[in-house]
C-alpha positions, -999 to +999 in steps of 0.1 A: -499-402+174-469-423+186-451-425+222-413-418+219-391-426+241-351-421+244-333-449+229-308-461+261-277-467+245-250-487+270-219-476+264-190-504+274-157-482+276-127-481+294-108-451+283-122-418+296-115-397+266-127-422+242-159-425+267-161-384+269-160-380+229-190-405+228-208-388+254-198-354+236-210-370+199-245-387+208-257-352+228-258-336+197-276-365+180-309-359+165-327-387+181-330-385+220-313-408+239-300-419+274-260-428+273-254-451+303-214-457+303-197-489+322-155-491+325-152-528+322-167-564+313-184-569+349-200-539+352-213-546+322-229-580+327-241-559+359-262-533+336-274-558+315-288-582+340-297-556+360-276-565+394-258-549+418-259-507+415-276-520+386-310-532+401-327-506+378-309-501+347-332-499+320-322-531+295-305-515+263-319-506+230-280-507+221-248-513+230-213-493+217-189-518+225-148-519+235-130-548+229-097-538+256-112-537+286-094-546+317-107-578+332-135-597+317-130-585+282-151-570+250-151-607+235-160-621+266-191-597+269-201-602+236-202-640+243-219-636+269-246-606+257-250-633+225-255-664+239-282-650+271-320-659+250-327-625+267-301-606+256-289-617+223-314-592+202-296-563+214-278-550+187-241-549+191-216-519+176-178-530+180-159-501+185-125-506+191-088-497+185-083-533+171-079-533+134-072-570+137-084-597+109-089-622+138-106-593+164-130-588+135-137-625+126-139-635+160-164-605+161-189-611+139-186-649+142-203-645+181-228-625+162-214-589+163-238-567+146-210-543+130-174-533+138-158-506+138-124-494+142-119-463+160-103-435+143-068-414+156-083-383+143-107-368+170-129-354+141-132-383+127-139-405+158-165-375+163-182-382+123-180-419+130-205-412+160-227-393+139-224-424+117-234-443+145-266-425+155-274-417+117-274-450+112-285-472+145-304-444+157-328-429+130-322-460+102-328-486+120-357-500+140-343-514+169-364-541+189-386-533+220 
């Protein structure tokens, strides 16, 4: 019998309303998960590197990353994570309001695993979170 552990998700999102919708969507997930939320890029890197208040943070299995963050933005976080030999295998889902082709191209050039533009409609947003759950948490085999 295989022991299952919860999937560790790091949400990097500066909008409390978007974060709350994501949290709400993943609370009803079919797959057991632990969601950790940080509001800026600096805190995200501290979490990922287990520094400061995040010294005992778990290694995420999946990162949900907004691009438009205060201070160190999501593009910089993506670059830092994908440049780090110990972190680069963590899948990163870009979940952002930007539909700009340059942002999309840059994200994929920086090795984002997928790019999703947030819908404005609340139900559509929750539907997107459900699709992320179905694919990334249920269908995909994540690295340990």
